[in-house]
C-alpha positions in Angstrom: -106.9 -68.6 -26.2 -110.1 -67.4 -28.0 -110.8 -69.1 -31.3 -113.1 -67.3 -33.8 -114.6 -69.7 -36.3 -115.2 -67.8 -39.6 -113.5 -64.7 -41.0 -116.7 -63.1 -42.5 -118.3 -59.9 -41.5 -119.3 -60.9 -38.0 -116.1 -62.9 -37.4 -113.7 -60.1 -38.3 -115.4 -57.6 -36.1 -115.5 -60.2 -33.3 -111.8 -60.9 -33.7 -111.1 -57.2 -33.5 -113.0 -56.7 -30.3 -111.8 -60.0 -28.7 -108.3 -58.7 -29.0 -108.6 -56.1 -26.3 -106.7 -58.0 -23.6 -103.7 -60.2 -23.3 -105.5 -63.3 -24.5 -104.4 -64.8 -27.8 -107.0 -64.7 -30.6 -106.9 -67.1 -33.5 -109.3 -66.8 -36.5 -110.0 -70.0 -38.4 -111.3 -69.6 -42.0 -112.0 -72.2 -44.6 -111.3 -70.0 -47.6 -108.0 -68.6 -48.7 -108.7 -65.0 -47.7 -112.0 -64.6 -45.8 -114.8 -62.0 -46.1 -116.1 -63.5 -49.4 -119.6 -62.2 -48.8 -118.2 -58.7 -48.1 -116.4 -58.9 -51.5 -119.6 -59.7 -53.5 -122.0 -57.4 -51.7 -123.4 -54.4 -53.4 -122.1 -55.6 -56.8 -118.5 -55.5 -55.4 -119.0 -52.1 -53.7 -120.3 -53.3 -50.3 -123.3 -51.5 -48.8 -121.6 -51.2 -45.4 -124.6 -49.8 -43.4 -128.2 -48.7 -43.8 -128.8 -44.9 -43.6 -131.5 -45.7 -40.9 -131.9 -48.9 -39.0 -135.4 -50.5 -39.3 -135.7 -53.2 -36.6 -139.4 -53.7 -37.5 -138.4 -55.0 -40.9 -136.2 -57.8 -39.5 -137.6 -61.3 -39.5 -137.1 -63.8 -36.7 -139.0 -66.5 -34.9 -137.3 -65.5 -31.7 -138.6 -62.8 -29.3 -138.6 -59.5 -31.2 -137.5 -57.4 -28.2 -134.3 -59.4 -28.0 -133.6 -58.8 -31.7 -134.2 -55.0 -31.2 -131.9 -55.0 -28.2 -129.0 -56.6 -30.1 -129.5 -54.3 -33.1 -129.4 -51.2 -30.9 -126.3 -52.4 -28.9 -124.1 -50.5 -31.3 -125.8 -47.4 -32.8 -125.3 -46.7 -36.5 -123.3 -43.5 -35.9 -120.9 -45.4 -33.8 -120.5 -48.1 -36.4 -119.9 -45.5 -39.1 -117.2 -43.9 -36.9 -115.6 -47.4 -36.4 -115.2 -47.9 -40.1 -114.0 -44.4 -40.8 -111.6 -43.9 -37.9 -110.4 -47.4 -37.0 -110.9 -49.5 -40.2 -109.8 -46.5 -42.3 -112.6 -46.7 -44.8 -114.5 -43.4 -45.3 -118.2 -43.9 -46.1 -120.7 -41.8 -48.0 -124.5 -41.9 -48.6 -125.6 -42.2 -52.1 -128.4 -39.7 -52.6 -130.4 -41.7 -55.1 -130.3 -45.1 -53.3 -129.9 -43.8 -49.7 -127.4 -46.5 -49.0 -124.0 -46.2 -47.4 -120.9 -47.2 -49.4 -117.1 -46.8 -49.0 -115.9 -43.7 -50.8 -113.6 -45.9 -52.9 -116.7 -48.0 -54.1 -114.5 -51.1 -53.4 -115.8 -53.9 -51.2 -112.2 -55.2 -51.1 -111.2 -52.1 -49.1 -113.7 -53.0 -46.4 -112.6 -56.6 -46.2 -108.9 -55.8 -46.3 -109.4 -53.0 -43.8 -111.1 -55.3 -41.3 -108.4 -58.0 -41.6 -105.6 -55.5 -41.2 -107.2 -54.0 -38.1 -107.7 -57.4 -36.6 -104.0 -58.2 -37.2 -102.9 -54.9 -35.7 -105.0 -55.7 -32.7 -103.1 -58.9 -32.3 -105.4 -61.5 -33.9 -103.8 -64.3 -35.9 -105.3 -66.0 -39.0 -105.3 -69.5 -40.3 -106.8 -69.6 -43.7 -107.9 -72.8 -45.6 -108.7 -74.4 -42.2 -112.0 -76.1 -42.2 -113.7 -76.5 -38.8 -115.6 -79.8 -38.5 -116.8 -79.8 -34.9 -116.5 -78.7 -31.3 -115.8 -80.8 -28.2 -115.5 -80.0 -24.6 -112.0 -80.2 -23.2 -111.9 -80.2 -19.5 -113.7 -77.9 -17.1 -112.7 -74.7 -18.7 -112.0 -75.3 -22.4 -113.0 -76.4 -25.8 -111.3 -78.5 -28.5 -112.0 -77.1 -32.0 -111.8 -79.9 -34.6 -110.3 -78.9 -37.9 -109.0 -80.6 -41.1 -105.5 -79.6 -39.8 -105.9 -81.1 -36.4 -107.6 -80.0 -33.1 -107.0 -76.6 -31.5 -107.5 -76.0 -27.8 -109.4 -72.9 -26.7 -110.9 -71.4 -23.6 -113.6 -69.5 -25.6 -115.0 -70.1 -29.0 -116.8 -67.6 -31.1 -119.0 -69.2 -33.8 -119.2 -66.6 -36.5 -120.1 -69.0 -39.3 -123.0 -71.3 -40.1 -125.1 -69.6 -42.7 -126.0 -71.5 -45.8 -126.4 -68.7 -48.3 -124.0 -68.4 -51.3 -122.1 -71.7 -50.7 -119.6 -70.6 -53.3 -118.2 -68.2 -50.6 -117.5 -71.0 -48.2 -120.8 -71.2 -46.3 -121.4 -74.8 -45.2 -123.7 -74.5 -42.2 -121.1 -76.0 -39.7 -122.1 -73.4 -37.1 -125.7 -74.6 -37.2 -124.5 -78.2 -36.7 -122.3 -77.2 -33.8 -125.2 -75.3 -32.2 -127.5 -78.3 -32.5 -124.8 -80.6 -31.0 -124.5 -78.2 -28.1 -128.2 -78.6 -27.4 -129.4 -75.3 -28.9 -132.8 -74.9 -30.5 -132.2 -74.0 -34.2 -135.3 -72.6 -35.9 -136.0 -73.9 -39.4 -133.5 -72.5 -41.9 -134.4 -71.4 -45.3 -133.0 -69.2 -48.1 -133.9 -65.5 -47.7 -133.4 -62.5 -49.9 -133.4 -64.8 -52.9 -134.8 -64.4 -56.4 -138.1 -66.1 -57.2 -138.7 -68.3 -60.3 -141.6 -69.2 -62.5 -141.2 -72.5 -64.1 -143.9 -71.6 -66.6 -141.7 -68.8 -67.9 -144.8 -66.7 -68.4 -142.7 -63.5 -68.4 -139.6 -64.7 -70.1 -140.2 -62.1 -72.9 -139.9 -59.3 -70.3 -136.4 -60.4 -69.1 -134.3 -57.4 -68.4 -137.1 -54.9 -67.7 -136.7 -53.1 -64.3 -139.0 -50.6 -62.6 -140.0 -49.4 -59.2 -143.0 -51.2 -57.7 -145.1 -51.8 -54.6 -145.2 -55.5 -53.8 -147.5 -57.2 -51.2 -147.2 -60.8 -50.0 -150.2 -62.4 -48.3 -149.5 -65.6 -46.3 -150.3 -67.1 -42.9 -153.1 -64.5 -42.2 -150.8 -61.5 -42.6 -149.7 -59.2 -45.3 -146.2 -57.7 -45.7 -145.3 -55.0 -48.1 -142.1 -53.8 -49.8 -141.4 -51.0 -52.2 -138.4 -50.7 -54.5 -136.8 -52.1 -57.6 -138.3 -55.0 -59.5 -136.4 -56.9 -62.2 -137.7 -59.5 -64.6 -135.1 -62.2 -65.1 -135.0 -65.0 -67.7 -136.3 -67.4 -64.9 -138.5 -65.2 -62.9 -138.1 -62.1 -60.7 -135.5 -60.3 -58.7 -134.8 -56.8 -57.4 -135.0 -55.3 -53.9 -138.8 -55.5 -53.6 -138.8 -59.2 -54.6 -135.8 -60.1 -52.4 -137.3 -58.4 -49.3 -140.5 -60.5 -49.5 -139.1 -63.7 -51.0 -139.0 -65.3 -47.5 -142.8 -65.2 -47.5 -142.9 -67.3 -50.7 -140.1 -69.6 -49.6 -141.6 -70.3 -46.2 -145.1 -70.8 -47.6 -143.6 -73.4 -50.0 -141.9 -75.2 -47.2 -145.1 -75.3 -45.1 -146.8 -77.6 -47.6 -150.0 -75.7 -47.0 -151.2 -72.5 -48.5 -148.9 -70.6 -50.8 -148.1 -67.0 -50.5 -150.0 -64.7 -52.9 -147.9 -61.9 -54.3 -149.6 -58.8 -55.8 -147.8 -56.0 -57.6 -148.7 -52.4 -58.1 -146.6 -51.6 -61.1 -146.3 -47.8 -60.5 -147.2 -45.1 -58.1 -150.5 -44.6 -59.9 -153.5 -46.1 -57.9 -156.8 -47.4 -59.2 -158.8 -44.2 -59.2 -156.0 -42.3 -60.9 -155.8 -45.0 -63.7 -159.6 -44.7 -64.0 -159.3 -41.0 -64.7 -156.5 -41.5 -67.1 -158.7 -44.0 -69.0 -161.6 -41.6 -69.3 -162.9 -41.1 -72.8 -160.5 -39.6 -75.4 -159.0 -40.6 -78.7 -155.7 -41.6 -77.0 -154.6 -45.2 -77.3 -154.8 -47.1 -74.1 -151.3 -48.5 -74.7 -149.9 -44.9 -75.0 -151.5 -44.0 -71.7 -150.0 -47.0 -69.8 -146.6 -46.6 -71.5 -146.3 -43.2 -70.0 -146.0 -44.9 -66.6 -144.6 -48.3 -67.4 -142.1 -49.9 -69.9 -143.8 -50.5 -73.2 -143.2 -54.2 -73.3 -144.8 -54.6 -69.9 -147.7 -52.3 -70.9 -148.4 -54.6 -73.9 -148.2 -57.7 -71.8 -150.7 -56.4 -69.3 -153.1 -55.4 -72.0 -152.9 -58.8 -73.6 -153.5 -60.5 -70.3 -156.5 -58.3 -69.7 -157.9 -59.2 -73.1 -157.7 -55.6 -74.4 -156.7 -55.1 -78.0 -153.4 -53.2 -78.3 -155.0 -50.6 -80.7 -157.9 -49.9 -78.3 -158.5 -46.2 -77.6 -159.6 -45.0 -74.1 -162.9 -43.8 -75.4 -163.7 -47.3 -76.6 -162.8 -49.2 -73.4 -165.6 -51.3 -72.2 -166.3 -51.2 -68.4 -165.1 -54.8 -68.0 -161.9 -54.0 -70.0 -161.2 -51.0 -67.8 -161.7 -53.0 -64.6 -159.5 -55.8 -65.9 -156.7 -53.3 -66.8 -156.9 -51.5 -63.5 -156.7 -54.8 -61.6 -153.6 -55.8 -63.4 -152.0 -52.4 -63.0 -152.6 -52.1 -59.3 -153.0 -55.6 -57.9 -151.4 -58.0 -60.3 -151.1 -61.6 -59.1 -147.5 -62.5 -59.7 -147.1 -66.1 -60.8 -144.3 -68.0 -59.1 -143.4 -71.6 -58.6 -140.2 -71.6 -56.5 -137.0 -69.7 -55.7 -133.3 -69.7 -56.5 -132.5 -71.2 -53.1 -129.3 -70.8 -51.1 -127.2 -70.5 -54.3 -128.4 -66.9 -54.8 -129.8 -66.1 -51.4 -128.1 -63.1 -49.7 -128.8 -64.5 -46.2 -130.1 -67.5 -44.3 -133.4 -67.3 -42.6 -133.9 -69.1 -39.3 -131.0 -70.2 -37.1 -129.9 -70.3 -33.4 -132.8 -69.2 -31.2 -132.0 -65.7 -29.8 -133.5 -66.5 -26.4 -130.8 -69.1 -25.8 -128.1 -66.5 -26.1 -127.0 -63.9 -23.5 -128.0 -60.6 -25.1 -125.2 -58.8 -23.2 -122.3 -61.0 -24.4 -123.7 -63.4 -27.1 -122.6 -66.3 -24.9 -124.6 -69.6 -25.1 -127.0 -70.2 -22.3 -126.5 -73.9 -22.9 -122.7 -74.2 -22.8 -120.4 -71.6 -21.3 -117.4 -70.4 -23.3 -119.2 -70.6 -26.6 -120.5 -67.4 -28.3 -122.6 -66.9 -31.4 -122.8 -64.0 -33.9 -123.9 -63.1 -37.4 -125.9 -65.1 -39.9 -125.9 -68.3 -37.7 -128.5 -66.5 -35.5 -132.2 -66.5 -36.1 -132.6 -63.0 -37.6 -132.2 -61.2 -40.9 -133.2 -57.8 -42.3 -134.0 -56.2 -45.6 -131.3 -55.5 -48.2 -129.6 -52.2 -47.9 -126.9 -52.8 -45.3 -129.2 -54.1 -42.5 -127.6 -57.5 -42.4 -124.2 -56.1 -42.2 -125.3 -53.9 -39.3 -126.5 -57.1 -37.6 -123.2 -58.8 -38.3 -121.2 -55.9 -37.0 -123.3 -55.4 -33.9 -123.5 -59.1 -32.8 -119.8 -59.6 -33.8 -118.8 -56.8 -31.5 -120.8 -58.1 -28.6 -119.4 -61.6 -29.0 -115.8 -60.3 -29.2 -116.2 -58.2 -26.1 -118.0 -61.0 -24.3 -115.4 -63.6 -25.1 -112.6 -61.2 -24.1 -114.2 -60.6 -20.7 -114.8 -64.3 -20.2 -111.1 -65.0 -21.1 -110.0 -62.5 -18.5 -111.7 -64.4 -15.7 -111.2 -68.0 -17.0 -108.1 -70.1 -16.2 -105.9 -70.5 -19.3 -106.4 -73.4 -21.6 -104.2 -75.0 -24.2 -102.7 -73.5 -27.3 
């Protein structure tokens, strides 16, 4: 029997593809229904896939070629066909966001469709069953320890282990099992998580959103992201912030230098602002407010020490320089992050170079397969992490099914 630990995105796809032979497949899930992260993704709409896969934007401490190989093992057009033809969930691309959502705009349709397909394929589910450990059982088997007693298996697919959004059932048990099996687990940390500023220096701007270019400088390198930026009552969120939050988080964990975040608040660069501030009777605030929300424009002028009634013709050179600096390379104050509670994924995890890239089987202990968030890789928001879950889940399911076909039967 193949046991799949976790009925999330990776686990459901693994169960579907593991059910290709005569071997029994049993899915163990700690929650009452599974797929909780699918349900909350995209504001309840589920951004199933990215329009274009961007392997270079993924983050891992494992060899990058391995990551790229795994991502490309199931091309996006094949994944889309899987959802539309087999899961029965038609997808469409939103023109304004360039993201792929179900036509129904319901994340529940994605989760329910995957569960139904797994059941049709022959997989069984045991919900509200918490896995607590894994032990070897003879030469060709494993004993999966649960709160409802042990379960014998010939192959085990570990499709749980992330720490993000613990309210969905994430408890890190997969990471614990990997360590106990002798796997290297790269330092874990919350990723794609909002940042906070304990000084509340921008609390008055809460609710303002705009498109920005954000740069993070840390560890001798600079990463960039472009997209939405949202001021919150505690700090900052939005796609651009989430995509670079790991740089801040990891710099904080390092105990050494802290990441410096700089914001360009609009598509207008320094020389263009300089021209816009050339002598006229127009108020500076009016010029800036044409490109930025008025409250933000006022805040930047105050921080630059420029009176709000100043006209462009009266701007001193030092005032102009201070304004342009804040408009194009604003140093964003931050003190921490929202942690796993609001993180969309877990950074770090099981080292990819200890996993067979063809099957997702452990190089340390045969018969154990890993997929999804427990692995050391994550991508930007916009469906990339689902693409990772679907691709690695498929490989793990197929790998376990093949191993089961050539392995002597175990218990039940």
